[in-house]
KEGURO-667994 format. One line per field, with one value per residue: residue number from 1; residue in one letter; x, y, z of N, C-alpha, C, O in turn. Coordinates in Angstrom, 2 decimals. Layout:
nr <- [NUM ...]
rest <- [A ...]
n_u <- [X ...]
n_v <- [Y ...]
n_w <- [Z ...]
ca_u <- [X ...]
ca_v <- [Y ...]
ca_w <- [Z ...]
c_u <- [X ...]
c_v <- [Y ...]
c_w <- [Z ...]
o_u <- [X ...]
o_v <- [Y ...]
o_w <- [Z ...]
END
This chain:
nr <- [1 2 3 4 5 6 7 8 9 10 11 12 13 14 15 16 17 18 19 20 21 22 23 24 25 26 27 28 29 30 31 32 33 34 35 36 37 38 39 40 41 42 43 44 45 46 47 48 49 50 51 52 53 54 55 56 57 58 59 60 61 62 63 64 65 66 67 68 69 70 71 72 73 74 75 76 77 78 79 80 81 82 83 84 85 86 87 88]
rest <- [M P E I R P I K D L R N T T E I S E L C H K T K K P I F I I K N G Y G D L V I M S M E I C K R K L A K V D L Y K K L A E A E S Q I K N E E M L L D A E S V F Q H L K E K H V K E]
n_u <- [106.29 106.58 105.06 106.92 107.26 108.58 107.99 107.41 105.88 103.30 102.14 100.81 97.92 95.89 97.19 98.37 96.08 94.83 96.79 96.71 94.15 94.38 96.53 95.70 97.04 98.93 100.70 103.92 105.35 108.26 110.47 113.19 114.67 113.73 111.11 107.88 105.06 102.05 99.88 96.64 93.79 90.33 88.87 90.83 91.79 89.51 89.23 91.62 91.30 89.04 90.13 91.99 90.19 88.86 90.99 91.46 89.06 89.22 91.49 90.55 88.50 90.01 91.44 89.36 88.60 90.96 91.08 88.91 86.46 82.95 81.48 79.44 77.06 76.94 74.61 72.53 72.89 72.38 69.71 68.53 69.02 67.49 64.91 64.74 65.09 63.90 60.92 58.01]
n_v <- [115.65 114.23 115.42 116.03 116.03 116.97 115.26 117.03 119.01 118.16 119.34 121.59 121.18 122.27 123.46 121.20 119.72 121.47 121.46 118.79 118.69 120.65 119.88 117.37 115.00 112.41 113.11 112.68 111.78 112.28 110.90 111.41 111.42 109.28 107.56 107.61 108.04 108.34 110.76 111.56 113.03 112.21 111.90 111.27 108.92 107.23 107.11 105.81 103.34 102.39 102.03 99.98 97.95 97.64 96.73 94.30 92.92 92.81 91.21 88.85 88.24 87.87 85.63 83.77 83.61 82.61 80.11 78.96 79.02 79.07 81.11 83.89 84.82 88.04 89.25 87.70 88.24 91.02 90.99 89.59 91.40 93.59 92.49 92.11 94.66 96.74 98.26 98.52]
n_w <- [92.87 96.05 99.11 101.90 105.34 108.57 111.70 113.75 112.59 112.81 114.93 114.14 113.24 111.67 109.48 108.29 107.64 105.79 103.81 102.98 101.80 99.87 98.14 97.43 97.73 99.41 102.48 103.53 106.55 108.39 110.84 112.79 110.43 108.97 107.20 108.66 108.98 107.00 105.84 104.78 103.10 103.79 101.47 99.50 100.61 100.50 97.73 97.00 98.34 96.99 94.47 94.97 95.67 93.22 91.57 92.85 92.31 89.53 89.19 90.30 88.48 86.14 86.91 87.11 84.43 83.32 84.58 83.49 84.82 85.70 83.42 82.56 80.09 78.77 77.73 78.83 81.51 81.65 80.81 82.92 85.02 84.14 84.27 86.98 88.16 86.65 86.52 84.85]
ca_u <- [107.18 105.77 105.21 107.56 107.32 109.04 106.90 107.06 104.86 101.97 101.59 99.92 96.99 95.12 98.04 98.52 94.79 94.66 97.73 96.16 93.01 94.82 97.37 95.00 98.04 99.37 101.85 104.80 105.91 109.51 110.89 114.64 115.18 113.17 109.67 107.17 103.62 101.49 98.60 95.90 92.39 89.39 88.52 91.91 91.83 88.40 89.55 92.67 90.72 88.17 91.00 92.51 89.09 88.65 92.07 91.24 87.98 89.71 92.39 89.70 87.83 91.01 91.73 88.23 88.70 92.12 90.75 87.70 85.35 81.66 81.36 78.07 76.85 76.58 73.21 71.64 73.05 71.64 68.29 68.15 69.02 66.32 63.73 64.75 65.12 63.14 59.47 57.30]
ca_v <- [115.37 114.05 116.37 115.37 116.95 116.37 114.93 118.19 119.79 117.68 120.22 122.53 120.30 123.01 123.60 119.88 119.40 122.30 120.99 117.52 118.97 121.50 119.13 116.12 113.93 112.05 113.81 111.73 112.33 111.61 110.99 111.13 111.23 108.08 107.56 107.13 108.08 108.94 111.40 111.97 113.39 111.10 111.78 110.54 107.57 106.48 106.89 104.79 102.06 101.96 101.55 98.68 97.01 97.41 95.86 92.98 92.29 92.52 90.06 87.69 87.94 87.32 84.28 82.92 83.40 81.74 78.77 78.56 78.85 79.41 82.46 84.20 85.60 89.40 89.52 87.07 88.97 92.28 90.67 89.25 92.66 94.38 91.87 92.26 96.04 97.69 98.04 99.39]
ca_w <- [93.99 97.27 100.21 103.04 106.48 109.83 112.61 114.58 111.88 113.17 115.98 113.48 112.54 110.66 108.29 107.68 107.04 104.60 102.80 102.45 100.93 98.75 97.20 97.08 97.73 100.76 103.04 104.20 107.79 108.76 112.24 112.85 109.08 108.35 107.01 109.84 108.79 105.80 106.16 103.58 103.35 103.70 100.05 98.82 101.18 99.91 96.32 96.91 98.73 95.89 93.39 95.40 95.56 91.79 91.09 93.43 91.57 88.18 89.30 90.53 87.21 85.23 87.38 86.73 82.98 83.09 85.06 82.79 85.74 85.11 82.89 82.17 78.88 79.14 77.38 79.80 82.78 81.53 80.76 84.29 85.80 83.70 84.82 88.44 88.65 85.87 86.66 83.90]
c_u <- [106.34 106.08 105.76 107.72 107.89 107.86 106.49 106.00 103.44 101.34 100.59 98.94 96.21 95.92 98.16 97.21 94.56 95.56 97.24 95.04 93.43 95.58 96.69 95.98 98.41 100.57 102.66 105.45 107.16 109.81 112.34 115.19 114.63 111.65 108.95 105.67 103.27 100.12 97.95 94.47 91.52 89.02 89.55 91.97 90.73 88.68 90.59 92.13 89.80 89.01 91.58 91.42 88.82 89.72 91.91 90.16 88.41 90.63 91.60 88.99 88.81 91.37 90.61 88.26 89.82 91.80 89.47 86.57 84.08 81.61 79.94 78.06 76.34 75.12 72.25 71.73 72.26 70.13 67.77 68.07 67.82 65.05 63.62 64.52 64.25 61.66 58.75 55.89]
c_v <- [115.26 115.13 115.61 116.39 116.24 116.19 116.11 119.08 119.34 118.51 121.20 121.73 121.01 123.13 122.27 119.48 120.18 121.84 119.69 117.78 119.77 120.69 117.87 114.95 113.60 112.91 112.77 112.42 111.53 111.87 110.54 110.77 110.02 108.20 106.95 107.02 108.62 109.49 111.82 112.31 112.14 110.84 110.95 109.11 106.71 106.15 105.78 103.41 101.51 101.39 100.18 97.61 96.65 96.47 94.44 92.23 91.94 91.30 88.77 87.27 87.33 85.89 83.32 82.62 82.41 80.29 78.22 78.23 79.33 80.88 82.68 85.04 86.98 89.70 88.92 87.76 90.26 92.04 90.36 90.50 93.54 93.82 92.10 93.70 97.04 97.33 99.02 99.63]
c_w <- [95.26 98.31 101.41 104.15 107.70 110.78 113.48 113.91 112.21 114.29 115.39 112.61 111.44 109.36 107.55 106.99 105.76 103.47 102.16 101.45 99.70 97.70 96.67 96.92 99.17 101.18 103.83 105.39 108.15 110.23 112.30 111.47 108.35 108.22 108.20 109.60 107.41 106.20 104.85 103.97 103.21 102.23 99.30 99.32 100.56 98.45 96.16 97.30 97.65 94.75 93.72 95.27 94.10 91.24 91.61 92.64 90.15 88.19 89.50 89.23 86.21 85.62 86.99 85.23 82.67 83.47 84.46 83.75 85.07 84.71 82.41 80.90 79.29 78.85 78.39 81.16 82.73 81.50 82.17 85.16 85.43 84.32 86.33 88.88 87.88 85.97 85.76 84.33]
o_u <- [105.48 107.19 105.15 108.25 107.69 106.85 105.34 105.31 102.48 100.15 99.64 99.12 95.90 95.38 98.07 97.23 94.15 95.16 97.34 95.00 92.88 95.31 97.04 95.78 98.22 101.35 102.12 106.03 107.15 109.45 112.67 116.08 115.03 111.00 109.36 105.06 104.08 99.32 98.59 94.00 91.91 88.89 89.20 92.18 90.99 88.39 90.47 92.47 89.77 88.63 91.65 91.69 88.57 89.40 92.21 90.32 88.03 90.56 91.93 88.90 88.47 91.58 90.87 87.99 89.65 92.22 88.99 85.81 84.12 81.69 79.30 78.94 75.40 74.45 71.27 70.74 71.53 69.36 66.69 67.14 67.20 64.22 62.53 63.84 63.91 61.23 58.90 55.15]
o_v <- [116.10 115.66 114.64 117.48 115.03 116.88 116.19 119.83 120.06 118.38 121.60 121.62 120.41 122.94 122.23 118.98 119.62 121.83 119.51 117.16 119.58 120.81 117.37 114.05 114.43 113.37 112.08 113.50 110.30 112.91 109.42 109.92 109.76 108.87 105.90 106.01 109.26 108.80 112.34 111.94 111.15 109.69 110.03 108.18 105.58 105.04 104.93 102.41 100.30 100.39 99.30 96.50 95.48 95.52 93.48 91.06 90.90 90.46 87.73 86.08 86.38 85.04 82.19 81.49 81.49 79.36 77.16 77.28 79.92 81.78 81.75 85.87 87.09 90.34 89.55 87.85 90.57 92.81 90.81 90.64 94.15 94.56 92.27 93.94 98.09 96.24 100.23 100.34]
o_w <- [95.51 98.39 101.87 103.93 107.85 110.67 113.91 114.60 111.92 114.57 116.05 111.40 110.41 108.28 106.33 105.87 104.74 102.31 100.95 100.39 98.61 96.51 95.61 96.11 100.07 100.35 104.69 105.26 108.20 110.78 111.91 111.36 107.21 109.02 108.69 109.96 106.74 106.81 103.95 105.05 102.60 101.82 98.55 98.53 100.14 98.00 95.28 96.66 97.41 94.13 92.86 94.80 93.78 90.52 90.90 92.32 89.62 87.29 88.93 88.93 85.51 84.75 86.59 84.82 81.87 82.78 84.86 83.53 83.99 85.55 81.91 80.68 80.08 79.67 78.77 81.88 83.68 82.08 82.56 85.95 86.30 84.84 86.87 89.88 88.42 85.58 85.92 83.64]
END
């Protein structure tokens, strides 16, 4: 169940910060009975943004496959990366 708090609770920033870190979930702030803000820790925000970026890249890859755009052989890609980055 999401954590929902009235906007007046933002006066106690320490409590809100601790709650964000403890629950590891966003806190929904309501104003006059309606949703107004969402507060979350930096850790959760970074994780959510990374997930959005991953989904964007997956959608782009699926589109390339569907449109039969230039696809690379995995073995040749790994061989190229080894040659570029592995120094013996």
